[in-house]
C-alpha positions in Angstrom: 0.0 0.0 0.0 1.1 3.5 -0.6 0.8 6.7 1.4 1.0 9.9 -0.7 2.3 13.3 0.4 0.0 16.3 0.6 0.6 17.5 -3.0 -0.1 14.0 -4.3 -3.3 13.7 -2.2 -4.4 17.1 -3.6 -3.9 15.5 -7.1 -6.2 12.6 -6.1 -8.8 15.1 -4.8 -8.7 16.9 -8.2 -9.3 13.5 -9.9 -12.3 12.9 -7.7 -13.8 16.4 -7.8 -13.5 16.7 -11.6 -15.7 13.7 -12.2 -18.9 15.5 -11.5 -18.1 18.1 -14.2 -17.2 15.3 -16.6 -20.5 13.5 -16.0 -22.4 16.7 -16.5 -20.7 17.2 -20.0 -21.5 13.6 -20.9 -25.1 14.0 -19.8 -25.5 17.1 -22.0 -23.7 15.4 -24.9 -21.1 18.2 -24.9 -18.2 15.9 -25.2 -16.1 14.4 -28.0 -14.2 11.2 -28.4 -10.9 12.8 -27.4 -12.4 14.1 -24.2 -13.9 10.7 -23.4 -10.4 9.2 -23.8 -9.0 11.7 -21.3 -11.8 10.8 -18.9 -11.1 7.1 -19.4 -7.3 7.3 -18.8 -7.8 9.6 -15.8 -10.3 7.2 -14.2 -8.0 4.2 -14.8 -5.2 6.1 -13.1 -7.5 7.2 -10.3 -8.8 3.7 -9.3 -5.4 2.1 -9.5 -3.5 4.9 -7.8 -5.7 4.6 -4.6 -4.2 1.1 -4.1 -0.6 0.5 -5.0 2.0 0.2 -7.7 0.8 -3.4 -8.6 -2.6 -2.1 -9.7 -1.0 0.8 -11.6 1.3 -1.5 -13.5 -1.5 -3.9 -14.1 -3.9 -1.3 -15.5 -1.4 0.3 -17.8 0.0 -3.0 -19.2 -3.1 -5.1 -19.4 -6.0 -2.6 -20.0 -4.6 0.5 -21.7 -2.0 -1.7 -23.5 -2.5 -5.3 -24.6 0.5 -7.0 -23.1 0.0 -10.6 -22.1 -0.2 -11.7 -18.5 3.3 -13.2 -18.5 4.7 -9.9 -19.9 2.8 -7.9 -17.3 4.3 -10.1 -14.6 7.8 -9.4 -15.9 7.2 -5.6 -16.0 6.0 -5.6 -12.4 8.9 -7.8 -11.4 11.3 -5.0 -12.4 9.1 -2.3 -10.8 8.9 -4.1 -7.4 12.4 -5.6 -7.4 11.2 -8.5 -5.3 10.3 -11.8 -7.0 8.5 -13.1 -3.9 5.9 -10.3 -4.3 5.1 -11.1 -7.9 1.7 -12.9 -7.8 0.5 -15.8 -10.0 -1.4 -15.4 -13.2 -4.7 -16.1 -11.6 -4.3 -13.1 -9.3 -3.5 -10.9 -12.3 -6.6 -12.0 -14.1 -8.9 -11.6 -11.0 -7.5 -8.0 -10.3 -7.8 -7.0 -13.9 -11.5 -8.0 -13.6 -11.9 -5.7 -10.7 -10.5 -2.7 -12.6 -12.6 -3.6 -15.7 -15.7 -3.7 -13.4 -15.0 -0.2 -12.1 -14.4 1.2 -15.5 -17.7 -0.4 -16.8 -19.5 1.1 -13.8 -18.2 4.5 -14.6 -18.8 4.6 -18.4 -21.7 2.2 -18.7 -23.1 1.6 -22.2 -20.5 3.9 -23.8 -18.0 1.0 -23.6 -18.5 -2.4 -25.2 -16.5 -5.6 -24.4 -15.4 -8.6 -26.4 -14.1 -12.0 -25.5 -10.5 -12.9 -26.4 -8.2 -15.9 -26.0 -9.1 -18.2 -23.0 -12.3 -16.2 -22.5 -10.4 -13.0 -21.5 -12.7 -9.9 -21.5 -11.4 -6.7 -23.1 -12.9 -3.4 -24.2 -13.6 -3.0 -27.9 -10.7 -0.9 -29.4 -10.2 1.5 -32.2 -8.1 0.2 -35.1 -8.1 3.5 -37.1 -7.2 5.9 -34.3 -4.9 8.8 -35.5 -4.0 11.3 -32.9 -5.7 9.5 -30.0 -2.6 7.4 -29.0 -0.6 10.6 -28.6 -3.4 12.1 -26.5 -3.4 9.0 -24.3 0.4 9.3 -23.8 0.1 13.0 -22.9 -2.6 12.1 -20.4 -0.4 9.6 -18.7 2.3 12.2 -18.4 -0.1 14.7 -16.9 -1.5 12.1 -14.4 1.9 10.9 -13.2 2.1 11.7 -9.4 3.1 15.3 -8.9 6.5 15.9 -7.4 7.9 12.5 -8.5 11.0 11.8 -10.6 12.1 9.3 -13.2 14.1 6.5 -11.6 14.4 4.0 -14.5 17.9 4.0 -16.1 18.1 4.4 -19.9 19.9 1.1 -20.2 20.0 -1.8 -17.7 19.9 -5.5 -17.4 16.5 -6.4 -16.0 17.6 -9.8 -14.7 20.9 -8.8 -13.0 20.8 -5.1 -12.2 19.2 -3.8 -9.0 17.3 -0.5 -9.4 17.8 1.0 -5.9 14.9 3.6 -6.0 12.6 0.6 -6.4 14.3 -1.8 -3.9 12.9 -2.0 -0.3 15.3 -3.5 2.3 12.5 -3.9 4.8 14.4 -2.0 7.5 12.0 0.9 7.8 8.4 0.2 6.8 7.6 3.9 6.3 10.4 4.2 3.8 8.5 2.0 1.3 5.9 4.7 0.8 8.5 6.9 -1.0 9.6 3.8 -2.9 6.0 3.1 -4.0 5.7 6.6 -5.5 8.8 5.8 -7.6 7.3 2.5 -8.7 4.0 4.2 -9.6 5.9 6.9 -11.6 7.7 4.2 -13.6 4.5 2.4 -14.5 2.7 5.6 -15.5 5.2 7.9 -17.1 5.4 7.1 -20.8 9.2 7.4 -21.1 9.9 5.2 -18.0 7.4 2.6 -19.1 9.0 2.4 -22.6 12.4 1.8 -20.9 10.9 -1.1 -18.9 9.5 -2.8 -22.0 12.6 -2.1 -24.0 14.8 -3.7 -21.4 12.6 -6.8 -21.5 12.8 -6.8 -25.3 9.0 -6.5 -25.5 7.1 -4.7 -28.3 7.1 -0.9 -27.9 4.1 0.6 -26.0 3.0 2.4 -29.2 2.4 -1.0 -30.9 0.5 -2.5 -27.9 -1.7 0.5 -27.0 -5.4 -0.1 -27.4 -7.7 2.9 -27.6 -11.2 2.0 -26.3 -14.0 2.5 -28.8 -16.8 4.7 -27.4 -20.4 4.4 -28.4 -21.1 8.0 -29.4 -24.4 9.7 -30.2 -24.7 11.9 -33.3 -24.4 15.0 -31.2 -21.2 13.8 -29.6 -19.7 12.8 -32.9 -20.3 16.3 -34.3 -19.2 18.1 -31.1 -15.8 19.9 -31.3 -13.8 20.6 -28.1 -11.8 23.7 -28.7 -10.3 24.0 -25.3 -6.5 24.1 -25.2 -6.1 21.5 -22.5 -2.4 21.2 -23.0 -1.9 24.8 -21.8 -4.5 25.5 -19.1 -4.7 29.2 -18.0 -3.2 30.3 -14.7 -5.3 31.7 -11.9 -5.7 35.5 -11.9 -5.1 37.5 -8.7 -8.8 38.2 -8.2 -9.7 34.5 -8.8 -7.1 33.4 -6.2 -8.5 36.0 -3.7 -12.0 34.8 -4.3 -11.0 31.3 -3.4 -9.2 32.5 -0.2 -12.3 34.5 0.8 -14.6 31.5 0.2 -12.3 29.2 2.4 -12.2 31.9 5.2 -16.0 32.1 5.1 -16.4 28.4 5.4 -14.0 28.3 8.3 -16.0 31.1 10.1 -19.2 29.2 9.5 -17.8 26.0 11.0 -16.6 27.9 14.1 -20.0 29.5 14.7 -22.1 26.5 13.7 -24.6 24.9 16.0 -25.3 21.8 14.0 -28.8 20.1 14.1 -28.3 17.6 11.3 -25.3 16.1 9.7 -25.2 14.5 6.3 -22.6 11.8 5.5 -21.7 11.6 1.8 -19.5 8.9 0.2 -18.2 9.5 -3.3 -21.1 12.0 -3.9 -23.9 9.7 -2.6 -25.6 10.4 0.7 -25.2 7.4 3.0 -26.5 8.5 6.4 -28.0 11.4 8.4 -27.3 12.2 12.0 -29.9 14.0 14.1 -27.7 15.4 16.8 -30.7 16.0 19.1 -31.2 12.3 19.2 -27.8 10.6 18.6 -24.2 11.5 17.8 -23.2 8.6 15.5 -24.2 6.7 12.3 -23.0 3.4 10.9 -23.1 2.0 7.4 -21.2 -0.2 4.9 -19.0 0.9 2.0 -17.7 -1.2 -0.8 -14.0 -1.7 -1.4 -13.9 1.1 -4.1 -14.9 3.9 -1.8 -12.6 6.9 -1.8 -13.9 10.2 -0.3 -16.1 10.6 2.8 -17.6 14.1 3.4 -19.6 15.4 6.4 -22.0 18.4 5.7 -23.7 20.4 8.4 -26.7 22.8 8.3 -26.8 25.2 5.3 -24.6 22.6 3.4 -21.4 23.7 5.2 -18.6 21.2 4.6 -17.4 20.2 8.0 -14.9 17.4 7.4 -13.4 15.4 4.6 -11.6 12.0 4.8 -9.7 10.5 1.8 -9.3 6.8 2.1 -5.7 6.1 1.1 -5.8 2.3 1.8 -2.3 2.3 3.3 -3.5 1.1 6.7 -7.1 -0.1 6.1 -6.2 -3.8 5.4 -4.4 -4.0 8.7 -7.6 -4.0 10.8 -9.8 -1.5 12.5 -8.6 2.1 12.1 -9.7 5.5 13.5 -9.2 9.1 12.3 -10.2 12.2 14.3 -10.7 15.7 12.9 -11.1 18.8 15.2 -13.0 21.8 13.7 -12.5 25.5 14.3 -15.3 25.6 16.9 -13.9 22.7 18.9 -16.3 20.1 17.4 -14.7 16.7 17.0 -15.6 14.2 14.2 -14.2 10.7 14.4 -14.2 8.2 11.5 -14.0 4.5 12.5 -13.7 1.9 9.8 -13.1 -1.9 9.9 -12.3 -3.7 6.7 -13.6 -7.0 5.4 -10.9 -8.7 3.3 -11.4 -11.1 0.4 -9.4 -14.3 -0.3 -6.4 -12.2 -1.6 -6.2 -10.0 1.4 -7.8 -7.1 -0.6 -10.5 -4.8 0.9 -13.9 -5.9 -0.3 -16.1 -4.0 2.2 -15.7 -1.4 4.9 -17.8 -1.1 8.0 -17.9 2.6 8.6 -18.9 4.7 11.6 -19.1 8.5 12.1 -19.1 10.0 15.6 -19.7 13.7 16.5 -18.7 15.2 19.8 -18.5 18.7 21.3 -15.3 19.4 23.3 -16.1 23.0 24.5 -18.0 22.8 27.8 -20.8 25.3 27.0 -21.4 23.7 23.6 -21.5 20.3 25.3 -24.0 21.5 27.9 -26.2 23.1 25.2 -26.2 19.9 23.2 -27.2 17.9 26.4 -30.1 20.3 27.0 -31.3 19.9 23.4 -31.2 16.1 23.7 -33.0 16.1 27.1 -35.7 18.4 25.6 -36.0 16.1 22.5 -36.4 13.0 24.7 -39.1 14.7 26.9 -41.0 16.0 23.9 -41.0 12.6 22.3 -42.1 10.9 25.5 -45.0 13.3 26.2 -46.1 13.1 22.5 -47.2 9.5 23.3 -50.4 9.7 25.4 -49.9 6.3 27.1 -46.5 7.4 28.5 -47.8 10.5 30.4 -49.5 8.7 33.3 -46.8 6.0 33.3 -44.1 8.7 33.7 -46.0 10.4 36.5 -46.6 7.1 38.4 -42.9 6.2 37.9 -41.7 9.5 39.5 -44.1 9.0 42.4 -42.9 5.4 43.0 -39.2 6.5 42.8 -39.9 9.2 45.5 -41.6 6.7 47.8 -38.8 4.1 47.4 -36.1 6.7 48.2 -38.0 7.8 51.4 -38.4 4.2 52.6 -34.7 3.5 52.1 -33.8 6.6 54.2 -36.1 5.5 57.0 -34.9 1.9 56.9 -31.2 2.8 57.1 -31.8 5.0 60.2 -33.1 2.0 62.2 -30.8 -0.7 61.0 -27.8 -1.8 63.1 -24.6 -3.4 61.9 -24.9 -7.1 61.8 -22.1 -9.6 61.4 -22.6 -13.1 60.1 -19.8 -15.6 60.8 -19.9 -18.6 58.5 -18.9 -21.8 60.2 -15.6 -23.4 59.2 -16.2 -26.8 57.6 -14.6 -29.7 59.5 -11.2 -30.8 58.2 -11.9 -34.2 56.7 -8.8 -36.2 56.0 -10.5 -38.1 53.1 -9.0 -39.4 50.0 -10.9 -36.8 47.9 -9.5 -33.8 49.9 -6.0 -35.2 49.8 -6.3 -35.6 46.0 -7.4 -32.0 45.6 -4.2 -30.6 47.2 -1.8 -32.7 45.3 0.6 -31.1 42.8 -0.5 -31.5 39.1 2.1 -34.2 38.4 1.1 -36.3 41.4 -2.6 -35.6 40.9 -2.5 -37.2 37.4 -0.6 -40.3 38.7 -3.0 -40.6 41.6 -6.0 -40.4 39.2 -4.5 -43.1 37.1 -3.7 -45.4 40.0 -7.1 -44.8 41.6 -9.1 -45.4 38.4 -7.5 -48.7 37.5 -9.2 -51.8 39.0 -7.1 -53.8 41.4 -7.1 -57.0 39.3 -6.1 -54.9 36.2 -3.1 -53.4 38.2 -2.0 -56.9 39.1 -2.2 -58.0 35.5 -0.2 -55.0 34.5 2.4 -55.8 37.1 2.7 -59.4 36.0 5.5 -60.2 33.6 4.2 -60.4 30.0 5.0 -63.3 27.8 8.1 -62.6 25.7 7.8 -63.0 21.9 10.5 -64.6 19.9 13.5 -62.3 19.2 11.9 -59.0 20.2 13.3 -55.7 19.1 13.5 -52.9 21.7 12.5 -49.3 20.7 12.9 -46.4 23.1 9.9 -44.2 23.5 9.9 -40.9 25.5 7.4 -40.7 28.4 4.4 -38.3 27.9 5.5 -34.7 28.3 5.3 -33.2 31.8 6.6 -29.8 32.8 10.0 -30.0 34.6 9.9 -27.7 37.6 12.5 -26.6 40.1 15.3 -28.0 37.7 14.2 -31.5 38.4 15.9 -34.2 36.3 13.8 -35.5 33.4 12.3 -38.9 33.7 14.2 -41.7 32.0 13.0 -43.2 28.8 10.8 -46.4 29.0 11.8 -49.3 26.9 8.8 -50.7 24.9 9.3 -54.1 23.4 7.7 -54.5 19.9 8.0 -57.7 17.8 9.9 -57.4 14.6 6.9 -58.5 12.6 4.8 -55.7 14.0 7.6 -53.2 13.1 7.7 -54.5 9.6 4.0 -54.1 9.1 4.1 -50.5 10.4 7.0 -49.7 8.0 5.0 -51.2 5.1 2.0 -49.0 6.0 4.3 -45.9 6.1 5.6 -46.7 2.6 2.1 -46.9 1.1 0.7 -43.9 -0.6 -2.4 -42.9 1.2 -5.1 -41.5 -1.2 -8.6 -40.9 0.1 -11.9 -41.0 -1.8 -11.5 -37.4 -2.7 -8.3 -38.0 -4.6 -6.0 -36.3 -2.0 -2.7 -38.1 -1.8 -0.7 -38.2 1.4 3.0 -39.1 1.4 5.5 -39.2 4.3 8.4 -36.8 4.5 11.4 -38.8 5.9 13.3 -37.5 8.9 16.0 -35.1 7.8 17.4 -32.5 10.1 18.8 -30.6 7.2 15.3 -29.7 6.0 14.3 -28.3 9.4 17.5 -27.3 11.2 15.8 -25.5 14.1 13.4 -28.4 14.8 13.8 -31.9 16.3 11.8 -35.0 15.6 10.4 -35.6 19.1 8.9 -39.1 18.7 12.0 -41.2 18.0 15.8 -41.4 18.4 18.1 -39.6 20.8 16.1 -36.5 21.1 14.0 -36.6 24.2 10.6 -34.9 24.0 10.4 -31.6 25.8 7.4 -29.3 26.0 3.8 -30.5 25.4 3.0 -33.6 23.5 0.3 -33.9 20.9 -2.4 -35.1 23.3 -1.8 -32.1 25.5 -1.9 -29.4 22.8 -5.0 -27.3 22.5 -4.2 -23.8 21.1 -2.3 -23.8 17.9 -1.0 -21.1 15.5 -1.1 -21.5 11.7 2.2 -20.6 10.1 2.2 -20.4 6.3 5.1 -20.3 4.0 5.5 -20.7 0.2 2.6 -19.4 -1.9 1.0 -16.9 0.5 -2.1 -16.3 -1.5 -3.1 -19.9 -1.7 -1.7 -20.6 1.7 -3.9 -17.9 3.4 -7.0 -19.4 1.8 -6.1 -23.0 2.7 -5.2 -21.9 6.3 -8.6 -20.3 6.7 -10.4 -23.5 5.7 -8.1 -25.6 7.9 -8.8 -23.4 10.9 -12.5 -23.7 10.4 -12.3 -27.5 10.2 -10.1 -27.8 13.3 -12.4 -25.5 15.3 -15.3 -27.6 14.2 -13.6 -30.8 15.4 -13.4 -29.4 18.9 -9.9 -30.9 19.4 -8.0 -27.7 18.8 -8.5 -24.0 19.1 -6.9 -21.6 16.6 -5.1 -18.4 17.9 -3.7 -15.5 16.0 -1.1 -14.8 18.8 2.0 -16.8 18.1 3.4 -16.1 21.5 0.4 -17.5 23.3 0.0 -20.6 21.2 1.1 -24.0 22.6 2.2 -25.2 19.1 2.6 -24.0 15.6 1.1 -25.9 12.6 3.6 -25.2 9.9 2.3 -25.5 6.3 4.4 -25.0 3.2 2.2 -24.4 0.1 3.2 -24.8 -3.5 1.1 -24.3 -6.6 1.2 -27.4 -8.8 -1.2 -26.8 -11.7 -4.3 -24.8 -12.7 -7.8 -26.2 -13.1 -10.9 -25.0 -14.9 -11.8 -23.1 -11.7 -9.9 -21.9 -8.6 -11.4 -24.8 -6.6 -9.9 -27.4 -9.0 -6.4 -26.0 -8.9 -3.9 -28.5 -7.7 -1.6 -27.7 -4.8 1.0 -29.5 -2.7 1.3 -28.9 1.1 3.9 -30.1 3.6 2.5 -30.2 7.1 4.0 -30.6 10.6 3.1 -29.5 14.1 5.9 -28.2 16.3 5.5 -27.5 20.0 6.9 -24.5 21.9 10.2 -26.3 22.5 10.9 -26.8 18.8 10.0 -30.5 18.7 7.9 -32.0 15.8 5.0 -33.7 17.6 2.9 -34.4 14.4 3.4 -36.7 12.5 3.9 -39.0 15.5 5.4 -41.9 13.5 8.9 -43.3 13.3 11.4 -41.4 11.2 8.8 -39.1 9.6 9.2 -35.3 10.0 6.1 -34.2 8.0 3.2 -35.2 5.8 3.1 -34.1 2.1 -0.4 -33.7 0.7 -1.3 -33.3 -3.0 -4.8 -32.5 -4.0 -7.2 -29.8 -5.2 -7.9 -26.5 -3.4 -11.4 -27.7 -2.5 -10.5 -31.1 -0.9 -7.0 -30.6 0.5 -7.8 -28.5 3.6 -10.4 -30.9 4.8 -8.1 -33.9 4.6 -5.3 -32.0 6.5 -7.6 -31.0 9.3 -9.2 -34.4 9.5 -5.9 -36.3 9.8 -4.6 -33.9 12.5 -7.8 -34.1 14.5 -7.9 -37.9 14.3 -4.2 -38.2 15.4 -5.0 -36.6 18.8 -6.1 -39.3 21.1 
């Protein structure tokens, strides 16, 4: 996400405010094809600029130009200078669909679409455009972020050279905002964009540009725009003074204002009203494309403006407070809802109004009291009820005063229960370690204990395997308990090994394979179930709260993790926590994209899964010489199999 400076935010406001005049020209059919092209390029820049450099590079390369998805990925790879942040082709197609949807919503029936290769949707384009491509290039130069500079070298090797103005070393998160502006400049500015495509040996932008074909009426076709838009006039001194006077008058109006009603407007549409005599807040939902929130008071005085920059919105609930000239305080609270890609799909928005000056606060409280009383007495049935309620309250207060005057202090001593030296009481005060052993010894029948103590029959040529005892916390530096030798016949070991070597495929086609023990794969983790490493920390049977740790393909991984978390919560054997420090174990899942399907649900992925406790020991899988399970299956079936196997393994 990108946070712009004041001048660049002003540019965004110009983009937003100019749209009302553009729509008015379109409604009156006083617009030509060249003007519509300017509006189109400006809106494409506007909806992509509010997000980040990825959307800008995507919109320029895939919508205004007809570069393929693979070429667009290479272009963005240079811009971001981090291969791990280049998404897969499915993400490119889905985000292009989002931009196309917003453009169709803006221009409606003036734009037509066609289906291309693999069902790709594109806008119908002009094949006989003459001066329109040059107008589009000039628009891109005008709409490049103000106060930004060119950072793309004239010649460079895109596969070996590092472009430092685009590279983020992750030391200072705030520093990436300035880097993002450089990336956006490179994707928008025609000269910089041409250098990117030239370095990748792609066709020149002039060859790949597609001018959209607008469905014009006869009046629009014959209309001629004579404005010299390339050289706009400067403000005259009297015009500048008029603007300053208007701003001063608005500030004075806000300072002297005693608001009765507030109107909340989002992107030009009224979304809520606040009657301050009754309430001080309003709540509503916004879609992920919202940009500008405005608050108007009485006489249409603009009180506050909030421009959504989306640099912090995806991180969770946010709040922004604005204090007006008269001491009034307006607070914006917004909590985002994210889609499967971590993008904002909806915003739960709330506006709160408060008076901070004492005499204004007192006046507002009186107004609300008067409003409540008037509303109460306007209902005939409430008049006698209110009178009776006040009389009853007075009588109750008088009785309490009279009663307290006669009462004396009383003390009640609860008898102490006799100290019974029973087995139950002794069991309650035992330490946790001894309590569990006492429970086990007490619950076992006497004859069963005797049988357990009896020497078992020895099979022929047994093989001894050392198993660690169930995990218990070691307190006061007590020495760990010794390992218990469990004798297992060779034939049983052989059968277990044969089961491990078998490929386990369920009815849904999800394949599970064992990942053999190899400390080189997981250098910071130890296989806790076998060998010389003695289990420390909690065992699988004792684990409840787990944290999901995803590596590899983050987009697919986050979606799979969400489904696994839901299945594990449903099983009741585990609870999922988002706090890694408070978790008892981490379920580590490495995700890799294998192949695409006809739909997202049918895409094939591979996942390596293991559960590691807080001491760094792998406690699942809990089989000999296996450090993880590898699953291969579809996006729809894989999470269910992973969660089911983990839940069943907990006895």
